[in-house]
LOZAKOL-63052 format. One line per field, with one value per residue (C-alpha): residue number from 0; x, y negated, z. Coordinates in steps of 0.001 Angstrom, whole numbers, plus 524288, in hexadecimal, padded with zeros to 5 digits. Layout:
// residues N
bamar	[NUM,...] .
east	[X,...] .
north	[Y,...] .
up	[Z,...] .
***
This chain:
// residues 549
bamar	[0,1,2,3,4,5,6,7,8,9,10,11,12,13,14,15,16,17,18,19,20,21,22,23,24,25,26,27,28,29,30,31,32,33,34,35,36,37,38,39,40,41,42,43,44,45,46,47,48,49,50,51,52,53,54,55,56,57,58,59,60,61,62,63,64,65,66,67,68,69,70,71,72,73,74,75,76,77,78,79,80,81,82,83,84,85,86,87,88,89,90,91,92,93,94,95,96,97,98,99,100,101,102,103,104,105,106,107,108,109,110,111,112,113,114,115,116,117,118,119,120,121,122,123,124,125,126,127,128,129,130,131,132,133,134,135,136,137,138,139,140,141,142,143,144,145,146,147,148,149,150,151,152,153,154,155,156,157,158,159,160,161,162,163,164,165,166,167,168,169,170,171,172,173,174,175,176,177,178,179,180,181,182,183,184,185,186,187,188,189,190,191,192,193,194,195,196,197,198,199,200,201,202,203,204,205,206,207,208,209,210,211,212,213,214,215,216,217,218,219,220,221,222,223,224,225,226,227,228,229,230,231,232,233,234,235,236,237,238,239,240,241,242,243,244,245,246,247,248,249,250,251,252,253,254,255,256,257,258,259,260,261,262,263,264,265,266,267,268,269,270,271,272,273,274,275,276,277,278,279,280,281,282,283,284,285,286,287,288,289,290,291,292,293,294,295,296,297,298,299,300,301,302,303,304,305,306,307,308,309,310,311,312,313,314,315,316,317,318,319,320,321,322,323,324,325,326,327,328,329,330,331,332,333,334,335,336,337,338,339,340,341,342,343,344,345,346,347,348,349,350,351,352,353,354,355,356,357,358,359,360,361,362,363,364,365,366,367,368,369,370,371,372,373,374,375,376,377,378,379,380,381,382,383,384,385,386,387,388,389,390,391,392,393,394,395,396,397,398,399,400,401,402,403,404,405,406,407,408,409,410,411,412,413,414,415,416,417,418,419,420,421,422,423,424,425,426,427,428,429,430,431,432,433,434,435,436,437,438,439,440,441,442,443,444,445,446,447,448,449,450,451,452,453,454,455,456,457,458,459,460,461,462,463,464,465,466,467,468,469,470,471,472,473,474,475,476,477,478,479,480,481,482,483,484,485,486,487,488,489,490,491,492,493,494,495,496,497,498,499,500,501,502,503,504,505,506,507,508,509,510,511,512,513,514,515,516,517,518,519,520,521,522,523,524,525,526,527,528,529,530,531,532,533,534,535,536,537,538,539,540,541,542,543,544,545,546,547,548] .
east	[7FFE0,804E2,80838,7FD7D,7F3C8,7F751,7F6B0,7E8E6,7E4B4,7EA3D,7E26A,7D5D2,7D766,7DA12,7CE79,7C653,7CA14,7C6A6,7B936,7B6A5,7BB7B,7B1FF,7A705,7A967,7AA10,79EE6,7956D,79836,79D37,795C8,78D8D,7995C,7A1C0,7961A,79398,7A19F,7A231,795C5,79AD7,7A6D6,7A6B1,7AE10,7B2A5,7B8FC,7C4C9,7CBAF,7DA35,7E093,7EAB3,7F848,7F92C,80320,81011,81416,8225D,82CFB,833A8,83F9A,837ED,835ED,82860,8217A,8144A,81173,808F4,80D81,80639,80520,801C8,7FA7F,7F96B,7EE06,7EBBF,7E0F8,7D7EA,7DFD0,7E3DC,7F1F8,7F881,804FF,80D11,8081B,80BC9,819EB,81A3A,81504,820C2,829CA,8216E,81F0D,827D0,824D4,81F5B,8163D,811CC,80E0C,80678,7FF36,7FBD2,7F6B3,7ED6E,7F4BE,7F5DC,803FC,80A7C,811AA,8192A,8133D,81AD0,816DA,808D1,80958,80DE4,803E0,7F8F8,7FD1E,7FACD,7ECC6,7F028,7E91F,7F110,7EC45,7F265,7F21D,7F761,7FE36,8030E,810B0,817FC,825BA,8241B,82796,81FF4,813EA,80B98,80E4A,80C8A,8001B,7FA6A,7EEB8,7E2DA,7DE0D,7D714,7E38E,7DEB8,7E7EC,7E5CA,7F014,7FB8F,7FE7B,7F757,7EAD1,7EE15,7F169,7E905,7E20C,7EE54,7F4EA,7EA5C,7E8E9,7DC98,7D74D,7D6F2,7CD26,7CC30,7C0B7,7C36A,7BC0A,7B8AD,7B401,7A9A5,7B457,7B967,7C5E4,7CA1D,7CB55,7D118,7D011,7C7A6,7CAAC,7D4B8,7D5A8,7E383,7E49E,7EB8A,7F62D,7F633,80037,80C8B,80E52,81BD5,81DB2,825DD,82BF6,83AA2,83D81,84A09,84493,837B1,83E84,8478E,83BC9,83478,840CA,842D1,834FB,8356A,8420B,83C8B,831ED,82789,81C37,81F44,82067,82AB3,826B8,830D3,82C26,83055,829E4,82B17,822AD,81B57,82190,8223D,82F77,82D13,82104,823BC,81A48,81D33,81864,8171A,81167,814B1,80A05,80D26,80595,7F943,7FC9A,7F7DE,7EB58,7E2EC,7E59D,7DB3A,7E007,7EDF1,7E9C0,7E15F,7EBDF,7F56A,7EB45,7E87C,7F681,7F884,80537,7FD67,80724,7FD45,7FBDE,80345,8076B,80C6B,7FE78,7F49E,7F929,7F839,8028C,80512,81015,81672,8204C,821A7,815CA,81C93,8212F,812FC,81055,81DE0,8196D,80C34,8130C,81BCD,81086,8093A,8142C,81914,826F6,82F43,839B5,8306F,833F5,83096,837FB,83542,8376F,83209,823C8,818A4,80E20,8015C,7F9DE,7EB85,7E647,7E740,7F600,7F487,7FC70,7F2AB,7FC46,80ACB,81083,81E6B,828F6,82FF0,83C65,83956,843B6,83EF8,845C2,84854,845DF,83ECA,83A4F,83328,83F95,84486,83722,836F1,8453B,843BE,83540,83193,823D4,82278,82501,81A88,8106D,810DB,811EF,80580,7FE5C,80292,7FE32,7F152,7EA22,7E3B1,7F0BC,7F706,7EB77,7EB57,7F9F8,7F7F0,7EC32,7F3BA,7FE30,7F335,7F7C5,7E9B5,7E764,7EC3B,7F8D5,7F28B,7FD7F,7F9F7,7F88D,7EB3A,7E910,7EDAE,7E727,7E53C,7ED27,7E6B8,7EABE,7E14B,7D9AF,7CF72,7C46C,7CA72,7CBA0,7BDB9,7B857,7C135,7C06E,7B61F,7C01D,7C5A5,7D379,7DCE9,7E991,7EFA1,7EB97,7F2C5,7FF30,7FFCC,7FD2D,8085D,81185,80A80,8037C,7F4D7,7EB0F,7F38C,7F60B,7FC5B,801BD,81029,80C49,8062D,81317,81A53,811C6,81508,8238A,822F2,81B5A,82723,830E9,82A64,8288D,819A5,8163F,81185,810DE,80752,80DC9,80D7E,813B1,81129,819E6,81473,807C2,80A5F,81256,80C26,8145D,80D74,80F47,81319,8070C,8076B,7FD06,80186,8083A,809B2,811A8,8197A,82467,8326C,8373C,82C2E,83171,83FA4,83CD5,83508,83E44,84AA3,84430,840C3,84E8A,85353,84BE4,8561F,861B7,8634C,86D71,86A96,87434,875B5,86A4A,861D1,85B4A,85DE9,85356,84B40,84FB7,85DBB,862B1,85C1D,860CF,86E5F,8787D,86D9E,872AD,86588,85F18,851C4,846A9,83CF1,83584,8355F,828F3,82608,816BE,8126E,80906,8000C,80808,8163F,820C5,81D86,81DB0,82A30,829EA,832EF,82F71,83926,83E5D,84B96,8535B,84E28,850E2,84BD5,8439B,84319,83E2A,8346C,83351,82A1F,82D9D,823F9,826E1,81BCF,81FC4,82DE5,830A4,836AA,83725,844F8,8480B,841A7,83AA3,845A6,85107,84865,845A7,85457,8569F,84D17,851EB,85F6F,85BA2,853A5,85FA3,86891,85FFC,85EE8,86DBA,86FDA] .
north	[7FFE2,7F29F,7E820,7DF31,7E942,7EC1F,7DD02,7DCA5,7E879,7E198,7D54B,7DCAA,7E3C0,7D75B,7D071,7DC63,7DBF1,7CD65,7D06D,7DAFD,7D211,7C723,7D064,7D53B,7C712,7C198,7CC6C,7D73B,7CE33,7C262,7C10C,7C289,7B812,7AF4E,7AFAC,7ACB4,7A16C,79BA6,79C8A,793FB,78566,77A1B,76F04,76170,75F86,75246,7527D,747CE,73F5D,73C9B,72FBB,7263F,7251B,7194A,71559,70B6F,704FD,70D9C,719B9,71D46,72419,72074,7275F,732EF,73F03,74CE0,75922,763D9,771B1,77A4C,78958,790D3,79F72,7A047,7ABBC,7B088,7BE4B,7BE25,7CAC7,7CF19,7CC96,7BE67,7BCCB,7C057,7B60B,7AB45,7AD36,7AA8E,79EC9,797CC,79E67,7A8AC,79F0C,7982F,7A4F9,7AA2F,79DEA,79ED3,7AD77,7AA14,7A063,793A2,7890A,785D7,77A07,77DF7,777FA,77556,780F7,789F1,785D2,78919,796EE,798CA,79511,79F80,7A986,7A39B,79CEC,7904A,7846B,776A6,76A07,75DDB,75010,74A37,73BDE,73A4E,72E2F,7293E,72371,71573,7091E,71021,7041F,70047,70E15,71225,71F91,726AF,72D2F,73B10,7385E,73363,72601,71A4B,71661,70BB2,704DC,70608,712FA,70B57,6FEC6,705E6,7121A,7101B,711A9,71BB2,72571,72956,73002,73D22,74835,75366,7616E,76A3A,777CA,784A8,78AD5,7989A,79C19,79DEA,79020,793D9,78B2C,79296,787AC,77A38,77766,76900,76000,75135,74E49,74360,736DE,73407,72662,71BF2,719B0,70D4C,706B3,6FE22,6F1D4,6F6F3,6F82A,7057A,70285,6F560,6FC07,706DA,6FD0B,6F4B6,70061,70483,6F72E,6F671,70453,700D6,6F3FE,6FC6E,6F262,6F107,6E85B,6E501,6E264,6DCF5,6D974,6D469,6CDAD,6C099,6BE0F,6C9EA,6CDA3,6DB62,6E150,6E7E6,6EC6F,6EDFB,6F4E6,6F581,6FC7E,70439,70D83,71AE1,7261B,7275A,7358A,7372E,73615,74040,74C12,75077,7491D,73C21,734B5,73920,73535,72863,7251A,728DC,71FE8,7154F,7155A,714E3,70882,70630,704A7,70B08,70A79,6FB2E,6F472,6E930,6E195,6DF9C,6E466,6DE75,6D04A,6C964,6BB53,6B6AD,6AE01,6A4C7,6ABB5,6A38A,6967B,69574,693F1,688BC,6829B,68300,67DA2,67267,66FE6,66FFD,666D8,65CAA,65EE7,65A07,66519,65C83,65707,65E61,66084,66359,670A9,672B2,6807F,67CBA,674E3,66EE1,66D7A,6616F,65E23,65091,64B50,64E78,65976,665E4,670D1,67B7B,67E9F,68700,68CAC,68E88,69B7D,69478,68F37,6847F,67FBD,67CE4,66E99,66604,66E82,66B7C,674CA,67B7F,67D9C,68193,68CCC,690FA,691AC,694B6,6895B,68B78,67E1F,677FD,68025,67DD2,66FF7,672C0,67B37,66FE4,66648,66F6B,67389,68047,67CFE,67AE5,6862A,68EB3,688CC,68C3D,69A03,69BA7,69685,6A0DA,6AABD,6AE76,6B030,6BA12,6C7B1,6C85B,6D19A,6DBBC,6E877,6EFB2,6F379,6EEA7,6E0A5,6D730,6C890,6C055,6B681,6A816,6A165,694EB,68D6E,693CA,6A157,69F2D,69A4F,6A5D0,6B03F,6AB04,6A03D,6961B,68A14,687B3,681DD,67AC7,6858E,68F25,686B1,68622,69521,696BB,68E25,698DA,6A485,6A7C9,6A706,6AC54,6ADD3,6BC09,6C02A,6CBE0,6CE27,6CF13,6C1AA,6BC63,6C1FD,6BA0A,6ADF2,6AFCA,6B3E3,6A770,69FD7,6A7DE,6A5F5,697D1,6982D,6A500,6B18A,6BE55,6C89F,6D288,6E10A,6EE2C,6F483,6F181,6FAAA,702C1,70D23,70636,6F866,6EEDB,6E5A0,6D7B0,6CE04,6C558,6B726,6B5CA,6A858,69CB9,68F52,6834F,67DD0,67412,67992,6708B,67644,68441,68062,67AE5,68663,690A7,68A10,689B7,69852,69B1C,69452,69E46,6A8DB,6A104,694C8,698D5,68E34,6861B,68037,67748,67F60,68CBE,69698,69C04,6A5FE,6B099,6AC13,6B6AF,6C0EE,6BBEF,6B711,6BA9E,6BFEF,6BECF,6BA93,6AE00,6B087,6A769,6AB7E,6A9A3,6B11E,6B243,6B5F8,6B8C6,6BA09,6C4B8,6C6BE,6D1F2,6D467,6CF31,6C64D,6CB23,6C8FC,6C36B,6BF95,6BB51,6B737,6B864,6B902,6B3C2,6A6AE,6A02E,6AB3B,6B452,6C22C,6C85B,6C495,6CB61,6CB5F,6D27A,6D414,6DB87,6DC7B,6D840,6D72A,6CAD8,6BEDE,6BEA3,6BA93,6C691,6D213,6CEC4,6C621,6D021,6DA9E,6D1C1,6CFB0,6DE87,6E0AA,6D571,6DA61,6E7A2,6E0D4,6D903,6E49D,6ED79,6E385,6E1BC,6F05D] .
up	[80030,7FC98,80656,80054,80209,8108D,81322,80D83,815A8,82202,81E6F,81C52,8295F,8309F,82A33,82DB6,83BE0,83BEB,83651,8402D,84B85,8468C,844D5,852DC,8586B,850B3,85075,85A10,86526,860B1,86D87,87655,86F98,86D7C,87BC1,87F2E,87610,87B62,88947,88597,888D8,883B6,88C2C,88977,89283,894F8,8925A,89AF6,89433,89978,89F81,899F6,8A0DA,8A8C6,8A62C,8A74A,89C5E,89EA0,89C03,8AA5B,8ABE3,8B817,8B593,8ACC9,8ABA0,8ADF8,8A965,8B39C,8AFC5,8B975,8B7BD,8BDE9,8BDCB,8C78E,8C569,8B961,8B7C1,8B2FD,8AD90,8B371,8A7BF,8A7BC,8B650,8B352,8A88E,8B1C4,8BA17,8AEFE,8AB15,8B832,8C144,8CBE4,8D68F,8CD91,8C704,8D403,8D78B,8CA8F,8CC60,8D9D9,8D40B,8D71E,8CD32,8C991,8C263,8B598,8AB04,89D54,89789,8A2B2,8A098,8926D,895A0,8A08E,897CE,88E30,898AA,89ACD,8A7C9,8A9F9,8A92D,8ACA6,8A961,8B20E,8AF84,8BB6C,8BC01,8C07C,8C5D1,8C776,8D4A6,8D0AA,8D0E1,8D534,8D704,8C8BD,8C376,8CB74,8CB2C,8C56C,8CBB7,8CC24,8BF16,8B925,8B8BE,8BCDD,8CAC3,8CCFA,8C6A1,8B824,8B82B,8BA0F,8B346,8A67A,8A8BE,89BF3,893E8,89D36,89D86,88FA7,889C2,88D81,883DC,88300,87F72,87C38,882C2,882C3,88FED,8928A,89C8D,8A745,8A53E,89E43,89323,885D3,87E7B,87859,86D70,86B14,871DE,87135,87784,881D6,87F1F,8894C,88FA4,88B77,892FA,89A6C,89C5D,8A85C,8AA25,8B6CC,8B7E4,8BE23,8C5E3,8CAC6,8CEAF,8D5DF,8DCD0,8E14C,8E63B,8ED96,8F3A4,8F8F1,8FE7A,90587,90A79,9118D,90FCC,906D3,8FBA0,8ED1F,8E34C,8D5F2,8CB0A,8BDDC,8B171,8B2AC,8A441,8A049,8ACCC,8AC52,8B9DF,8BBB8,8C97F,8D1E8,8DE9C,8E970,8F6A6,8FCF4,8F131,8ED54,8E4E3,8D9FA,8D86F,8E515,8DD82,8D25C,8DA80,8DFD9,8E9AD,8E382,8EAA8,8F8A1,8F596,8EFCB,8FBED,90590,8FF00,8FCD8,90B94,90F7E,9175A,90FED,90357,8FA2A,8EEB3,8EFD8,8E56B,8ED8D,8E16A,8DC15,8E63F,8F2E4,8F792,8FF75,90485,8FBD7,90659,90120,8F41F,8EF89,8F258,8E36D,8E024,8E884,8E478,8D667,8D916,8E029,8D4BC,8CB62,8D43C,8D211,8E017,8E31B,8E580,8EB4E,8F617,902AB,9104F,91CE6,921A9,92FFE,93081,932BE,92C8D,9351A,92D28,9319B,92F59,92A68,937A3,93845,94245,940CD,93F1B,93BB7,93B37,93005,93136,92792,926DE,92ADC,93884,93898,92AEE,91DCE,91EE7,91256,90890,8FA83,8F1BB,8ECE9,8FA5D,8FF14,8F511,8F805,9070D,90660,90F10,91437,91A2C,90C81,9068A,91116,90D0F,8FE87,8FF74,9062F,8FBE4,8F0D2,8F77A,8F65B,8E960,8E1E3,8E887,8E44C,8D6C4,8D4BB,8D93F,8CFC9,8C490,8C72A,8C8F9,8D6C9,8DAA9,8CFC8,8CBBE,8C312,8B9BB,8BB47,8B3C9,8C091,8C7DF,8D528,8D458,8DE00,8DD51,8E700,8EFFA,8EE2C,8F767,8F59D,8FD8D,8F5BE,8F80E,90634,90778,90020,906C9,914C0,914E2,919A4,9141D,90F74,91949,91810,91FB3,91531,90B6E,913B5,9156D,90662,90332,908EC,903B0,90FAA,91442,90A7D,8FEBF,8FA4D,8EE0C,8E760,8E41C,8D5E7,8D717,8DD5E,8D224,8C899,8D06E,8CFB9,8C14F,8BEA2,8C3EB,8BD16,8B017,8B268,8B0EF,8AB66,8B062,8A88F,8AC95,8B53B,8AF92,8B26C,8A547,899EA,88F69,88D54,88295,8784D,87BF5,88412,88D75,8893A,89466,89718,89C8C,8A6B4,8ABC8,8A5E4,8AABB,8A4A1,8AFE6,8AEEA,8AE9F,8B9EF,8C2A4,8BF86,8C062,8CE73,8D325,8CE57,8D37D,8E099,8DFC5,8DB77,8E7B2,8EFCD,8EAFC,8E85A,8F1B0,8FB5D,905C6,90D70,91AE2,91878,90FAA,910E4,90624,8FD2C,903EA,8FA46,8F923,90219,8FA66,8ECF5,8F161,8E627,8DDA0,8CF4F,8C92C,8CD34,8D3D0,8D6B2,8E0C2,8ED9F,8FA02,90210,90FE0,911AB,91FCA,922EB,92E43,933DD,93383,92ACC,91EF0,910D5,909D1,8FBB6,8F106,8E383,8D91B,8CB6A,8C467,8BD76,8C0EF,8B331,8AB0F,8B3F6,8AFE7,8BCD6,8C750,8D44A,8E015,8EC61,8F7A1,90408,90D9D,91B0B,9164F,91D86,91704,90877,9089E,9111A,909E7,8FD10,8F81B,8F9D6,8F3C3,8E817,8E715,8E6EB,8DC65,8D3A8,8D5E3,8CFFA,8C4F9,8C008,8C216,8B976,8AF75,8ADBA,8AB65] .
***
């Protein structure tokens, strides 16, 4: 018999077998298979997308998704020959757990092999975090939605779009296979403006200080935030496991408030760090900066009849001697500013604050920002049902009394001065997907050059004037002595109802061509010159060192 004939016989035999099988399925066993097919169900399942990553410009990934694979052999009858293979795939210990009905974590490769043996493998997406700048990054909830920080502010672009699949399920609930699949679309990556080493250092300094506080460093010419550190802090990985709500509630009720972003969500009296605002208001009101007073360490406020009704003290008990505006800023003379505040009056002080939007949110691209309080007579009447008194103006003139601002609002104040009348919207995100965030001017005022020259020279004196036998040094001179880059700034010491005062420093550098602005606040840290200013020096030291490399 020829080969061609043999091939034809084989084809005829194969075709005959197919016909017999088809007859058996469709005629003889029709009722059985029809019943099975009718018992099958189809179900549409969501396929969760991977969230976009949150990264730094240098490529450091701070938040990302990880897929975990879980194997489960509960209720399965596994043949002996398969059991031996399991040990080779996942190891003896894991294989034993699997055979005892426990769920085990496996790698992607192991998962594929286990699937081929009919063992159920589940996938779960878990959010992971590099524990850096948690108040900026934020965290997600149990439904994978952004809860705080960039995770919440940019949730729409980070979360991606769900996919779906149509699966066939038998009466026992076992999936028999996919019919149709629409793959999910992953979220876009977000790139931050933060500088890694500067952020790490700021967090370390705050932790070592051992007190609640804030360090913010920004580029005043763009509004980019290089550092935003708030302490106490937290690890966002805390919320990636089970029992999310319980863990979150425990941390939320912690008296140290680690979840609170103190840079934008906490209010503080600014103390003397607000004085540049009043100096600017005075200069714009055509006040004479050379007109001085003699400070003897106290100011007696007298009523219309000339009777002393209250005594307000300076921080320096012996007084500062003759003080003009420039010296008043340099040595932070309270007695001078008590009288300057009364000259200006509450309406002009409030107007200046409103022009600089110090009574409004900065609009930073983070959730949870609160509005500062810059009081006024109408505000006090509405809040307390009381009229405004001269004493309220006197306290306000040194950043005490009813005034409460956020560190971010204080950053806007010093950025306004650094830019000589312009403020860019502060932002922590540099790029979404492939699209860069454009700097946005939120405030611009045309102010004469000589006004700026005077004010900025006075603020430079704060860090650079060494003092002599007759003159006190700038309040931050000791902290910035021998610093290679000229800094303009202002210290602040804000009294609190209990314990030490809050310690402030706001400033920018270099003076002539500012490229970095800084705000340091240490809760109950004492004098601004003693704690906040030295910390600012350390951070600026590192900034310029990193820039030079």
